[in-house]
C-alpha positions in Angstrom: -97.8 -99.1 -57.2 -94.8 -101.1 -58.6 -91.4 -99.6 -58.6 -88.5 -101.1 -60.6 -84.9 -100.2 -61.4 -84.1 -99.4 -65.0 -81.0 -98.2 -66.8 -77.4 -98.9 -65.9 -77.3 -96.3 -63.1 -78.1 -97.5 -59.6 -80.9 -95.6 -57.9 -83.0 -94.6 -60.9 -86.5 -95.8 -60.3 -89.5 -96.0 -62.7 -93.1 -95.9 -61.5 -95.2 -98.4 -63.4 -98.6 -97.7 -62.0 -99.5 -94.1 -61.2 -102.3 -93.0 -58.9 -103.3 -90.2 -61.2 -102.4 -89.7 -64.9 -100.3 -86.6 -65.7 -103.3 -85.1 -67.5 -105.6 -85.7 -64.4 -103.1 -84.3 -61.9 -102.6 -81.2 -64.1 -106.3 -80.7 -64.4 -106.8 -81.1 -60.6 -104.0 -78.6 -60.0 -105.6 -76.0 -62.3 -109.1 -76.5 -60.8 -107.9 -76.1 -57.3 -105.9 -73.0 -58.3 -109.0 -71.6 -59.9 -111.2 -72.3 -56.9 -108.7 -70.7 -54.5 -108.3 -67.7 -56.8 -112.1 -67.3 -57.0 -112.4 -67.5 -53.2 -110.0 -64.5 -52.9 -112.3 -62.4 -55.0 -115.2 -63.2 -52.7 -113.3 -62.1 -49.5 -113.5 -58.5 -48.4 -110.3 -56.4 -48.6 -108.2 -56.2 -45.5 -107.9 -52.6 -44.4 -104.3 -51.2 -44.4 -103.5 -48.6 -41.8 -101.8 -45.5 -43.1 -98.9 -46.1 -40.6 -98.0 -49.1 -42.7 -96.5 -46.8 -45.4 -93.9 -45.3 -43.1 -90.9 -47.4 -44.1 -87.4 -47.5 -42.7 -85.8 -45.1 -45.2 -87.6 -41.8 -45.7 -84.6 -39.9 -46.9 -84.4 -38.3 -50.4 -81.2 -38.5 -52.4 -80.6 -37.5 -56.0 -84.2 -36.4 -56.3 -85.5 -39.9 -55.4 -87.8 -40.0 -52.4 -87.4 -43.0 -50.0 -84.1 -43.6 -51.7 -83.1 -46.7 -49.9 -86.4 -48.4 -50.5 -86.6 -47.5 -54.1 -83.0 -48.2 -55.1 -83.0 -51.6 -53.2 -84.9 -53.0 -56.1 -82.0 -52.5 -58.5 -80.6 -55.9 -57.8 -83.9 -57.5 -58.7 -83.9 -55.7 -62.1 -80.2 -56.5 -62.7 -80.7 -60.2 -62.0 -83.9 -60.3 -64.1 -82.2 -58.7 -67.1 -79.1 -60.8 -66.8 -81.2 -64.0 -66.6 -83.3 -63.0 -69.6 -80.2 -62.1 -71.6 -78.6 -65.4 -70.7 -81.7 -67.4 -71.8 -81.9 -65.4 -75.0 -78.2 -65.8 -75.9 -77.7 -69.5 -74.9 -78.2 -72.1 -77.6 -79.0 -75.7 -77.2 -75.5 -77.1 -77.0 -74.3 -80.2 -75.3 -70.8 -78.8 -74.8 -71.8 -75.7 -72.8 -74.3 -77.4 -70.7 -77.1 -75.1 -71.8 -80.7 -76.3 -72.2 -80.9 -79.3 -74.4 -84.7 -78.9 -74.8 -85.8 -75.3 -75.5 -89.1 -75.9 -73.6 -87.1 -76.0 -70.4 -86.2 -72.3 -70.8 -89.8 -71.1 -70.2 -90.0 -71.6 -66.4 -86.7 -69.8 -66.0 -87.8 -67.0 -68.3 -91.0 -66.5 -66.2 -88.9 -66.4 -63.0 -86.5 -63.7 -64.4 -89.4 -61.8 -65.9 -91.1 -61.9 -62.5 -87.9 -60.5 -60.9 -87.8 -57.7 -63.4 -91.5 -56.8 -63.0 -91.1 -57.0 -59.2 -88.3 -54.4 -59.4 -90.5 -52.0 -61.4 -93.6 -52.6 -59.3 -91.9 -52.3 -56.0 -89.9 -49.2 -57.0 -93.2 -47.5 -58.2 -94.9 -48.2 -54.9 -92.0 -47.2 -52.7 -91.5 -43.9 -54.7 -94.8 -42.7 -53.1 -96.3 -45.3 -50.8 -100.0 -45.0 -50.3 -103.2 -47.2 -50.2 -104.2 -46.4 -53.7 -101.0 -47.8 -55.1 -101.1 -50.8 -52.8 -104.7 -51.7 -53.8 -104.6 -50.6 -57.4 -105.4 -47.3 -59.1 -108.7 -45.8 -58.2 -109.3 -48.0 -55.1 -109.8 -46.4 -51.6 
């Protein structure tokens, strides 16, 4: 592998010969991810004791059971919504420092959407914690 300096900035390096091409490395990552994902489907479920569902805050407030556990997900929802609104409202503009390439928004959008979905999923579970909600509807 040969590394050479390029550009006027000191410290920027360019790799001339790669070990794997970008397409090959992406394909390898996807195949390994699929193999690991498939392996999880072959493994048996890990039994969860009922005592697991006894969390720190079991108080009800404002009609919300396990109030502290349920409401602690609000910051996740707020950050997820604010991030998605920022990404939707920002335009590619060199002066504001927003994304110059709109394709770079997608990873951030997935992170903020993940935070929002985490808030809803965790709140749903903590409202009434039990094995059925932990494993999925209809599972023992």
